[in-house]
All heavy atoms as a GROMACS GRO file, in nm:
protein
  437
    1MET      N    1   0.358 -12.227   1.032
    1MET     CA    2   0.452 -12.331   1.067
    1MET      C    3   0.549 -12.352   0.952
    1MET      O    4   0.508 -12.365   0.837
    1MET     CB    5   0.377 -12.460   1.099
    1MET     CG    6   0.467 -12.574   1.134
    1MET     SD    7   0.370 -12.721   1.169
    1MET     CE    8   0.453 -12.773   1.314
    2ALA      N    9   0.675 -12.355   0.982
    2ALA     CA   10   0.778 -12.373   0.880
    2ALA      C   11   0.777 -12.518   0.831
    2ALA      O   12   0.749 -12.611   0.906
    2ALA     CB   13   0.914 -12.338   0.937
    3GLN      N   14   0.809 -12.533   0.703
    3GLN     CA   15   0.814 -12.667   0.646
    3GLN      C   16   0.946 -12.734   0.682
    3GLN      O   17   1.050 -12.669   0.692
    3GLN     CB   18   0.802 -12.661   0.495
    3GLN     CG   19   0.665 -12.622   0.448
    3GLN     CD   20   0.654 -12.630   0.297
    3GLN    OE1   21   0.752 -12.631   0.227
    3GLN    NE2   22   0.532 -12.635   0.249
    4LEU      N   23   0.939 -12.864   0.702
    4LEU     CA   24   1.058 -12.942   0.730
    4LEU      C   25   1.126 -12.980   0.599
    4LEU      O   26   1.058 -13.014   0.502
    4LEU     CB   27   1.022 -13.072   0.803
    4LEU     CG   28   0.987 -13.064   0.949
    4LEU    CD1   29   0.944 -13.200   0.999
    4LEU    CD2   30   1.102 -13.012   1.030
    5THR      N   31   1.256 -12.976   0.600
    5THR     CA   32   1.329 -13.026   0.485
    5THR      C   33   1.346 -13.177   0.504
    5THR      O   34   1.326 -13.230   0.615
    5THR     CB   35   1.467 -12.959   0.474
    5THR    OG1   36   1.544 -12.994   0.589
    5THR    CG2   37   1.454 -12.808   0.461
    6LEU      N   38   1.384 -13.245   0.400
    6LEU     CA   39   1.402 -13.390   0.408
    6LEU      C   40   1.509 -13.428   0.511
    6LEU      O   41   1.485 -13.517   0.593
    6LEU     CB   42   1.434 -13.449   0.271
    6LEU     CG   43   1.447 -13.600   0.264
    6LEU    CD1   44   1.320 -13.667   0.314
    6LEU    CD2   45   1.480 -13.643   0.124
    7PRO      N   46   1.625 -13.362   0.512
    7PRO     CA   47   1.724 -13.396   0.617
    7PRO      C   48   1.672 -13.373   0.759
    7PRO      O   49   1.700 -13.451   0.850
    7PRO     CB   50   1.842 -13.305   0.586
    7PRO     CG   51   1.830 -13.272   0.441
    7PRO     CD   52   1.682 -13.268   0.416
    8GLN      N   53   1.594 -13.267   0.780
    8GLN     CA   54   1.537 -13.242   0.912
    8GLN      C   55   1.438 -13.353   0.951
    8GLN      O   56   1.438 -13.400   1.064
    8GLN     CB   57   1.467 -13.107   0.916
    8GLN     CG   58   1.558 -12.988   0.911
    8GLN     CD   59   1.480 -12.858   0.897
    8GLN    OE1   60   1.376 -12.854   0.832
    8GLN    NE2   61   1.533 -12.752   0.956
    9LEU      N   62   1.356 -13.392   0.855
    9LEU     CA   63   1.259 -13.499   0.881
    9LEU      C   64   1.331 -13.628   0.915
    9LEU      O   65   1.292 -13.699   1.009
    9LEU     CB   66   1.169 -13.520   0.759
    9LEU     CG   67   1.068 -13.633   0.768
    9LEU    CD1   68   0.973 -13.612   0.885
    9LEU    CD2   69   0.993 -13.649   0.638
   10GLU      N   70   1.437 -13.660   0.841
   10GLU     CA   71   1.513 -13.781   0.870
   10GLU      C   72   1.572 -13.777   1.010
   10GLU      O   73   1.568 -13.877   1.082
   10GLU     CB   74   1.624 -13.799   0.766
   10GLU     CG   75   1.572 -13.839   0.630
   10GLU     CD   76   1.682 -13.844   0.525
   10GLU    OE1   77   1.797 -13.801   0.553
   10GLU    OE2   78   1.652 -13.890   0.414
   11ARG      N   79   1.626 -13.663   1.051
   11ARG     CA   80   1.682 -13.651   1.185
   11ARG      C   81   1.574 -13.671   1.292
   11ARG      O   82   1.597 -13.739   1.392
   11ARG     CB   83   1.750 -13.515   1.203
   11ARG     CG   84   1.887 -13.508   1.140
   11ARG     CD   85   1.964 -13.386   1.187
   11ARG     NE   86   1.896 -13.259   1.159
   11ARG     CZ   87   1.908 -13.190   1.046
   11ARG    NH1   88   1.984 -13.234   0.949
   11ARG    NH2   89   1.843 -13.076   1.032
   12HIS      N   90   1.457 -13.613   1.270
   12HIS     CA   91   1.348 -13.628   1.366
   12HIS      C   92   1.303 -13.774   1.374
   12HIS      O   93   1.276 -13.825   1.483
   12HIS     CB   94   1.228 -13.540   1.328
   12HIS     CG   95   1.248 -13.395   1.357
   12HIS    ND1   96   1.266 -13.346   1.484
   12HIS    CD2   97   1.253 -13.288   1.274
   12HIS    CE1   98   1.280 -13.216   1.480
   12HIS    NE2   99   1.274 -13.178   1.353
   13LEU      N  100   1.292 -13.841   1.261
   13LEU     CA  101   1.250 -13.981   1.261
   13LEU      C  102   1.351 -14.071   1.330
   13LEU      O  103   1.315 -14.161   1.406
   13LEU     CB  104   1.223 -14.028   1.118
   13LEU     CG  105   1.100 -13.966   1.052
   13LEU    CD1  106   1.090 -14.010   0.907
   13LEU    CD2  107   0.974 -14.000   1.127
   14TYR      N  108   1.480 -14.048   1.302
   14TYR     CA  109   1.583 -14.127   1.369
   14TYR      C  110   1.584 -14.101   1.519
   14TYR      O  111   1.601 -14.193   1.600
   14TYR     CB  112   1.722 -14.098   1.310
   14TYR     CG  113   1.749 -14.176   1.184
   14TYR    CD1  114   1.763 -14.112   1.062
   14TYR    CD2  115   1.762 -14.315   1.186
   14TYR    CE1  116   1.787 -14.183   0.946
   14TYR    CE2  117   1.786 -14.387   1.071
   14TYR     CZ  118   1.799 -14.321   0.951
   14TYR     OH  119   1.823 -14.391   0.837
   15ALA      N  120   1.563 -13.977   1.559
   15ALA     CA  121   1.559 -13.944   1.701
   15ALA      C  122   1.440 -14.013   1.768
   15ALA      O  123   1.451 -14.066   1.879
   15ALA     CB  124   1.553 -13.793   1.722
   16ALA      N  125   1.325 -14.013   1.700
   16ALA     CA  126   1.206 -14.079   1.754
   16ALA      C  127   1.230 -14.229   1.766
   16ALA      O  128   1.192 -14.291   1.866
   16ALA     CB  129   1.084 -14.052   1.667
   17ALA      N  130   1.294 -14.288   1.666
   17ALA     CA  131   1.324 -14.431   1.671
   17ALA      C  132   1.418 -14.462   1.786
   17ALA      O  133   1.403 -14.564   1.855
   17ALA     CB  134   1.384 -14.477   1.539
   18ASP      N  135   1.517 -14.376   1.810
   18ASP     CA  136   1.609 -14.396   1.922
   18ASP      C  137   1.536 -14.390   2.055
   18ASP      O  138   1.563 -14.469   2.146
   18ASP     CB  139   1.722 -14.292   1.920
   18ASP     CG  140   1.824 -14.320   1.811
   18ASP    OD1  141   1.830 -14.435   1.764
   18ASP    OD2  142   1.897 -14.226   1.775
   19ILE      N  143   1.442 -14.298   2.067
   19ILE     CA  144   1.364 -14.287   2.192
   19ILE      C  145   1.280 -14.412   2.213
   19ILE      O  146   1.274 -14.468   2.323
   19ILE     CB  147   1.275 -14.161   2.189
   19ILE    CG1  148   1.362 -14.035   2.196
   19ILE    CG2  149   1.174 -14.164   2.302
   19ILE    CD1  150   1.287 -13.907   2.167
   20LEU      N  151   1.216 -14.460   2.106
   20LEU     CA  152   1.133 -14.580   2.118
   20LEU      C  153   1.216 -14.703   2.149
   20LEU      O  154   1.174 -14.790   2.223
   20LEU     CB  155   1.055 -14.602   1.988
   20LEU     CG  156   0.943 -14.503   1.959
   20LEU    CD1  157   0.888 -14.525   1.820
   20LEU    CD2  158   0.833 -14.515   2.061
   21ARG      N  159   1.333 -14.710   2.090
   21ARG     CA  160   1.420 -14.826   2.108
   21ARG      C  161   1.472 -14.834   2.250
   21ARG      O  162   1.484 -14.941   2.308
   21ARG     CB  163   1.536 -14.821   2.009
   21ARG     CG  164   1.628 -14.939   2.020
   21ARG     CD  165   1.725 -14.948   1.904
   21ARG     NE  166   1.779 -14.822   1.862
   21ARG     CZ  167   1.901 -14.778   1.892
   21ARG    NH1  168   1.979 -14.850   1.968
   21ARG    NH2  169   1.943 -14.663   1.846
   22GLY      N  170   1.504 -14.718   2.307
   22GLY     CA  171   1.557 -14.717   2.443
   22GLY      C  172   1.688 -14.791   2.452
   22GLY      O  173   1.779 -14.770   2.374
   23LYS      N  174   1.698 -14.884   2.547
   23LYS     CA  175   1.821 -14.959   2.569
   23LYS      C  176   1.822 -15.092   2.495
   23LYS      O  177   1.910 -15.174   2.513
   23LYS     CB  178   1.842 -14.982   2.718
   23LYS     CG  179   1.862 -14.854   2.794
   23LYS     CD  180   1.881 -14.878   2.940
   23LYS     CE  181   1.897 -14.743   3.011
   23LYS     NZ  182   1.916 -14.757   3.153
   24MET      N  183   1.723 -15.114   2.410
   24MET     CA  184   1.712 -15.239   2.336
   24MET      C  185   1.818 -15.244   2.227
   24MET      O  186   1.850 -15.143   2.165
   24MET     CB  187   1.573 -15.249   2.273
   24MET     CG  188   1.543 -15.380   2.206
   24MET     SD  189   1.381 -15.382   2.127
   24MET     CE  190   1.272 -15.345   2.261
   25ASP      N  191   1.873 -15.362   2.204
   25ASP     CA  192   1.970 -15.382   2.098
   25ASP      C  193   1.903 -15.359   1.962
   25ASP      O  194   1.786 -15.392   1.943
   25ASP     CB  195   2.025 -15.525   2.106
   25ASP     CG  196   2.130 -15.553   2.002
   25ASP    OD1  197   2.211 -15.462   1.974
   25ASP    OD2  198   2.132 -15.666   1.950
   26ALA      N  199   1.976 -15.302   1.868
   26ALA     CA  200   1.920 -15.270   1.736
   26ALA      C  201   1.868 -15.395   1.666
   26ALA      O  202   1.767 -15.390   1.594
   26ALA     CB  203   2.025 -15.201   1.650
   27ALA      N  204   1.933 -15.509   1.685
   27ALA     CA  205   1.887 -15.633   1.621
   27ALA      C  206   1.751 -15.675   1.676
   27ALA      O  207   1.666 -15.724   1.601
   27ALA     CB  208   1.989 -15.743   1.642
   28GLN      N  209   1.728 -15.657   1.805
   28GLN     CA  210   1.598 -15.688   1.863
   28GLN      C  211   1.493 -15.589   1.815
   28GLN      O  212   1.378 -15.626   1.789
   28GLN     CB  213   1.604 -15.685   2.014
   28GLN     CG  214   1.685 -15.794   2.077
   28GLN     CD  215   1.696 -15.774   2.226
   28GLN    OE1  216   1.714 -15.662   2.273
   28GLN    NE2  217   1.685 -15.883   2.302
   29TYR      N  218   1.532 -15.465   1.804
   29TYR     CA  219   1.439 -15.359   1.765
   29TYR      C  220   1.387 -15.380   1.623
   29TYR      O  221   1.272 -15.353   1.593
   29TYR     CB  222   1.510 -15.223   1.776
   29TYR     CG  223   1.423 -15.104   1.748
   29TYR    CD1  224   1.316 -15.072   1.829
   29TYR    CD2  225   1.450 -15.021   1.640
   29TYR    CE1  226   1.238 -14.962   1.805
   29TYR    CE2  227   1.372 -14.910   1.614
   29TYR     CZ  228   1.266 -14.881   1.697
   29TYR     OH  229   1.189 -14.773   1.672
   30GLN      N  230   1.474 -15.433   1.535
   30GLN     CA  231   1.430 -15.452   1.397
   30GLN      C  232   1.316 -15.552   1.388
   30GLN      O  233   1.232 -15.542   1.299
   30GLN     CB  234   1.547 -15.492   1.308
   30GLN     CG  235   1.576 -15.639   1.302
   30GLN     CD  236   1.690 -15.672   1.208
   30GLN    OE1  237   1.764 -15.585   1.167
   30GLN    NE2  238   1.705 -15.796   1.175
   31ASP      N  239   1.310 -15.648   1.479
   31ASP     CA  240   1.200 -15.744   1.479
   31ASP      C  241   1.067 -15.672   1.500
   31ASP      O  242   0.966 -15.704   1.435
   31ASP     CB  243   1.219 -15.849   1.587
   31ASP     CG  244   1.338 -15.940   1.560
   31ASP    OD1  245   1.380 -15.950   1.443
   31ASP    OD2  246   1.387 -16.000   1.657
   32TYR      N  247   1.064 -15.575   1.589
   32TYR     CA  248   0.942 -15.498   1.613
   32TYR      C  249   0.906 -15.412   1.493
   32TYR      O  250   0.790 -15.403   1.453
   32TYR     CB  251   0.957 -15.409   1.737
   32TYR     CG  252   0.967 -15.488   1.865
   32TYR    CD1  253   1.090 -15.509   1.926
   32TYR    CD2  254   0.854 -15.542   1.924
   32TYR    CE1  255   1.100 -15.582   2.043
   32TYR    CE2  256   0.863 -15.614   2.041
   32TYR     CZ  257   0.986 -15.634   2.100
   32TYR     OH  258   0.995 -15.706   2.215
   33ILE      N  259   1.007 -15.348   1.436
   33ILE     CA  260   0.982 -15.260   1.321
   33ILE      C  261   0.930 -15.340   1.203
   33ILE      O  262   0.834 -15.299   1.137
   33ILE     CB  263   1.110 -15.183   1.283
   33ILE    CG1  264   1.148 -15.087   1.395
   33ILE    CG2  265   1.094 -15.109   1.152
   33ILE    CD1  266   1.043 -14.983   1.427
   34PHE      N  267   0.992 -15.454   1.172
   34PHE     CA  268   0.946 -15.535   1.059
   34PHE      C  269   0.803 -15.583   1.083
   34PHE      O  270   0.722 -15.589   0.990
   34PHE     CB  271   1.039 -15.653   1.034
   34PHE     CG  272   1.169 -15.615   0.971
   34PHE    CD1  273   1.285 -15.682   1.002
   34PHE    CD2  274   1.177 -15.512   0.879
   34PHE    CE1  275   1.406 -15.647   0.944
   34PHE    CE2  276   1.296 -15.475   0.821
   34PHE     CZ  277   1.411 -15.544   0.853
   35GLY      N  278   0.771 -15.617   1.206
   35GLY     CA  279   0.634 -15.658   1.237
   35GLY      C  280   0.535 -15.545   1.215
   35GLY      O  281   0.428 -15.564   1.157
   36MET      N  282   0.571 -15.424   1.259
   36MET     CA  283   0.482 -15.309   1.238
   36MET      C  284   0.468 -15.276   1.090
   36MET      O  285   0.358 -15.244   1.043
   36MET     CB  286   0.535 -15.187   1.314
   36MET     CG  287   0.511 -15.196   1.462
   36MET     SD  288   0.546 -15.041   1.548
   36MET     CE  289   0.722 -15.054   1.566
   37LEU      N  290   0.578 -15.286   1.014
   37LEU     CA  291   0.570 -15.260   0.870
   37LEU      C  292   0.480 -15.363   0.801
   37LEU      O  293   0.402 -15.329   0.712
   37LEU     CB  294   0.709 -15.262   0.808
   37LEU     CG  295   0.798 -15.144   0.841
   37LEU    CD1  296   0.940 -15.166   0.788
   37LEU    CD2  297   0.741 -15.015   0.787
   38PHE      N  298   0.491 -15.490   0.842
   38PHE     CA  299   0.407 -15.594   0.785
   38PHE      C  300   0.260 -15.567   0.813
   38PHE      O  301   0.175 -15.576   0.723
   38PHE     CB  302   0.446 -15.731   0.840
   38PHE     CG  303   0.351 -15.839   0.800
   38PHE    CD1  304   0.355 -15.892   0.672
   38PHE    CD2  305   0.256 -15.886   0.888
   38PHE    CE1  306   0.265 -15.991   0.633
   38PHE    CE2  307   0.166 -15.984   0.851
   38PHE     CZ  308   0.172 -16.037   0.724
   39LEU      N  309   0.229 -15.532   0.938
   39LEU     CA  310   0.090 -15.505   0.973
   39LEU      C  311   0.036 -15.382   0.900
   39LEU      O  312  -0.080 -15.382   0.857
   39LEU     CB  313   0.076 -15.487   1.124
   39LEU     CG  314   0.099 -15.614   1.207
   39LEU    CD1  315   0.099 -15.581   1.355
   39LEU    CD2  316  -0.005 -15.719   1.174
   40LYS      N  317   0.118 -15.280   0.883
   40LYS     CA  318   0.076 -15.161   0.810
   40LYS      C  319   0.046 -15.196   0.665
   40LYS      O  320  -0.054 -15.154   0.609
   40LYS     CB  321   0.186 -15.054   0.819
   40LYS     CG  322   0.160 -14.932   0.734
   40LYS     CD  323   0.040 -14.854   0.782
   40LYS     CE  324   0.031 -14.723   0.704
   40LYS     NZ  325  -0.104 -14.689   0.667
   41ARG      N  326   0.133 -15.274   0.602
   41ARG     CA  327   0.113 -15.315   0.462
   41ARG      C  328  -0.014 -15.400   0.449
   41ARG      O  329  -0.094 -15.380   0.357
   41ARG     CB  330   0.235 -15.393   0.414
   41ARG     CG  331   0.223 -15.453   0.278
   41ARG     CD  332   0.229 -15.351   0.170
   41ARG     NE  333   0.229 -15.420   0.041
   41ARG     CZ  334   0.200 -15.363  -0.071
   41ARG    NH1  335   0.176 -15.234  -0.075
   41ARG    NH2  336   0.199 -15.430  -0.182
   42ALA      N  337  -0.033 -15.493   0.541
   42ALA     CA  338  -0.152 -15.577   0.537
   42ALA      C  339  -0.278 -15.493   0.554
   42ALA      O  340  -0.378 -15.514   0.484
   42ALA     CB  341  -0.145 -15.685   0.645
   43SER      N  342  -0.274 -15.396   0.643
   43SER     CA  343  -0.388 -15.307   0.665
   43SER      C  344  -0.418 -15.225   0.540
   43SER      O  345  -0.535 -15.211   0.501
   43SER     CB  346  -0.360 -15.215   0.784
   43SER     OG  347  -0.463 -15.120   0.798
   44ASP      N  348  -0.314 -15.172   0.478
   44ASP     CA  349  -0.334 -15.093   0.356
   44ASP      C  350  -0.393 -15.177   0.244
   44ASP      O  351  -0.483 -15.133   0.172
   44ASP     CB  352  -0.201 -15.031   0.309
   44ASP     CG  353  -0.152 -14.922   0.402
   44ASP    OD1  354  -0.230 -14.875   0.488
   44ASP    OD2  355  -0.033 -14.885   0.389
   45GLN      N  356  -0.344 -15.300   0.227
   45GLN     CA  357  -0.396 -15.387   0.123
   45GLN      C  358  -0.540 -15.428   0.151
   45GLN      O  359  -0.621 -15.441   0.059
   45GLN     CB  360  -0.306 -15.510   0.108
   45GLN     CG  361  -0.171 -15.479   0.049
   45GLN     CD  362  -0.182 -15.417  -0.088
   45GLN    OE1  363  -0.248 -15.469  -0.176
   45GLN    NE2  364  -0.118 -15.302  -0.105
   46PHE      N  365  -0.573 -15.447   0.277
   46PHE     CA  366  -0.710 -15.479   0.315
   46PHE      C  367  -0.802 -15.363   0.277
   46PHE      O  368  -0.912 -15.385   0.223
   46PHE     CB  369  -0.720 -15.508   0.465
   46PHE     CG  370  -0.860 -15.533   0.511
   46PHE    CD1  371  -0.919 -15.657   0.494
   46PHE    CD2  372  -0.934 -15.432   0.572
   46PHE    CE1  373  -1.050 -15.680   0.536
   46PHE    CE2  374  -1.065 -15.453   0.613
   46PHE     CZ  375  -1.122 -15.578   0.596
   47ASP      N  376  -0.759 -15.240   0.307
   47ASP     CA  377  -0.841 -15.124   0.273
   47ASP      C  378  -0.864 -15.113   0.123
   47ASP      O  379  -0.975 -15.081   0.078
   47ASP     CB  380  -0.775 -14.995   0.325
   47ASP     CG  381  -0.777 -14.986   0.477
   47ASP    OD1  382  -0.857 -15.057   0.541
   47ASP    OD2  383  -0.697 -14.906   0.530
   48VAL      N  384  -0.762 -15.141   0.043
   48VAL     CA  385  -0.774 -15.137  -0.103
   48VAL      C  386  -0.872 -15.244  -0.150
   48VAL      O  387  -0.962 -15.216  -0.232
   48VAL     CB  388  -0.636 -15.155  -0.170
   48VAL    CG1  389  -0.650 -15.178  -0.318
   48VAL    CG2  390  -0.548 -15.034  -0.143
   49ALA      N  391  -0.859 -15.366  -0.098
   49ALA     CA  392  -0.948 -15.474  -0.139
   49ALA      C  393  -1.091 -15.447  -0.096
   49ALA      O  394  -1.186 -15.472  -0.171
   49ALA     CB  395  -0.899 -15.607  -0.080
   50GLN      N  396  -1.108 -15.393   0.024
   50GLN     CA  397  -1.242 -15.361   0.073
   50GLN      C  398  -1.307 -15.253  -0.013
   50GLN      O  399  -1.425 -15.265  -0.048
   50GLN     CB  400  -1.236 -15.318   0.219
   50GLN     CG  401  -1.371 -15.287   0.277
   50GLN     CD  402  -1.361 -15.233   0.420
   50GLN    OE1  403  -1.260 -15.178   0.459
   50GLN    NE2  404  -1.469 -15.249   0.495
   51ALA      N  405  -1.231 -15.151  -0.049
   51ALA     CA  406  -1.285 -15.043  -0.133
   51ALA      C  407  -1.325 -15.098  -0.270
   51ALA      O  408  -1.427 -15.057  -0.325
   51ALA     CB  409  -1.183 -14.932  -0.147
   52ALA      N  410  -1.246 -15.191  -0.324
   52ALA     CA  411  -1.278 -15.248  -0.453
   52ALA      C  412  -1.406 -15.330  -0.445
   52ALA      O  413  -1.489 -15.327  -0.538
   52ALA     CB  414  -1.162 -15.335  -0.501
   53LEU      N  415  -1.426 -15.402  -0.336
   53LEU     CA  416  -1.548 -15.482  -0.320
   53LEU      C  417  -1.671 -15.393  -0.299
   53LEU      O  418  -1.780 -15.426  -0.347
   53LEU     CB  419  -1.533 -15.578  -0.203
   53LEU     CG  420  -1.437 -15.696  -0.225
   53LEU    CD1  421  -1.419 -15.773  -0.096
   53LEU    CD2  422  -1.491 -15.786  -0.335
   54VAL      N  423  -1.654 -15.284  -0.230
   54VAL     CA  424  -1.766 -15.194  -0.206
   54VAL      C  425  -1.811 -15.129  -0.336
   54VAL      O  426  -1.931 -15.113  -0.360
   54VAL     CB  427  -1.729 -15.088  -0.101
   54VAL    CG1  428  -1.834 -14.977  -0.094
   54VAL    CG2  429  -1.712 -15.153   0.036
   55ASN      N  430  -1.715 -15.095  -0.419
   55ASN     CA  431  -1.749 -15.032  -0.548
   55ASN      C  432  -1.803 -15.136  -0.641
   55ASN      O  433  -1.884 -15.122  -0.720
   55ASN     CB  434  -1.626 -14.966  -0.609
   55ASN     CG  435  -1.584 -14.842  -0.531
   55ASN    OD1  436  -1.666 -14.779  -0.465
   55ASN    ND2  437  -1.459 -14.809  -0.536
   0.00000   0.00000   0.00000
């Protein structure tokens, strides 16, 4: 499998975001994205804290 370059990856990610967004206004879509980013960050921090407590 050929490796993706950074510009190719960016194009694929933007295309995927456009598909997910559909006909939704970009301002509405950002609310969903920020929520997902917040949950991802919280999940990552939880994993770090849990690993520290286990050790």
